[in-house]
C-alpha positions in Angstrom: 5.8 -11.1 -12.1 3.3 -9.9 -9.6 1.5 -12.4 -7.3 -2.3 -12.0 -7.1 -3.7 -10.9 -3.8 -5.1 -14.0 -2.1 -6.5 -12.3 0.9 -10.0 -11.0 1.3 -10.2 -7.2 1.4 -10.1 -5.8 4.9 -13.4 -5.6 6.6 -15.1 -8.3 4.7 -16.2 -11.5 6.4 -16.6 -15.0 5.1 -20.2 -16.2 4.6 -21.8 -19.4 3.5 -19.5 -21.5 1.3 -16.7 -19.1 1.7 -18.5 -16.1 0.2 -16.8 -12.8 1.1 -18.2 -9.3 1.0 -21.8 -8.0 0.7 -23.1 -11.4 -0.5 -22.1 -12.9 2.8 -24.8 -11.0 4.5 -24.9 -8.5 7.3 -23.0 -9.0 10.5 -25.5 -9.9 13.2 -25.4 -8.6 16.7 -25.5 -10.3 20.1 -29.3 -9.8 20.6 -29.7 -11.7 17.2 -27.7 -14.5 18.6 -29.8 -14.5 21.8 -33.0 -14.8 19.7 -31.5 -17.7 17.8 -30.7 -19.4 21.1 -34.3 -19.1 22.1 -35.6 -20.4 18.8 -33.2 -23.3 19.0 -34.5 -24.2 22.5 -38.1 -24.1 21.2 -37.1 -26.3 18.2 -35.4 -28.8 20.5 -38.5 -29.0 22.8 -40.6 -29.6 19.7 -38.2 -32.2 18.4 -38.0 -30.3 15.0 -34.7 -31.7 13.6 -34.8 -29.7 10.4 -35.4 -26.4 12.2 -32.7 -27.2 14.8 -30.2 -27.8 12.0 -31.1 -24.6 10.1 -30.9 -22.5 13.3 -27.6 -24.0 14.4 -26.2 -23.2 10.9 -27.3 -19.6 11.4 -25.7 -19.5 14.9 -22.3 -20.8 13.9 -20.9 -17.4 12.7 -22.2 -15.7 15.8 -21.1 -18.3 18.4 -18.8 -17.2 21.0 -18.2 -18.7 24.5 -21.0 -16.6 26.1 -23.6 -17.6 23.5 -22.6 -21.3 23.7 -22.9 -21.2 27.5 -26.3 -19.5 27.2 -27.5 -22.1 24.7 -26.3 -24.9 27.1 -27.9 -23.4 30.1 -31.2 -22.8 28.2 -31.2 -26.3 26.9 -30.7 -27.7 30.4 -33.7 -25.6 31.7 -31.9 -22.9 33.5 -33.8 -19.6 32.9 -31.7 -17.4 35.1 -29.7 -16.0 32.1 -32.8 -14.3 30.6 
């Protein structure tokens, strides 16, 4: 009896709700993450909770230590990382 393959094919990434493959969407680059950080900062300054939540959900798959530190510094008002 052959066991079914339970792993995603190589090269695919998980998307929203565990989607894998093309439906998960394109992999975004570091500049895209930087733009998201700037949009999050603007949304925070405008106190737009719904937009903050949406943008943070988009940032999750891109978040690495550098991006998280950038977000922190931008939210604290440090503009030296631009």
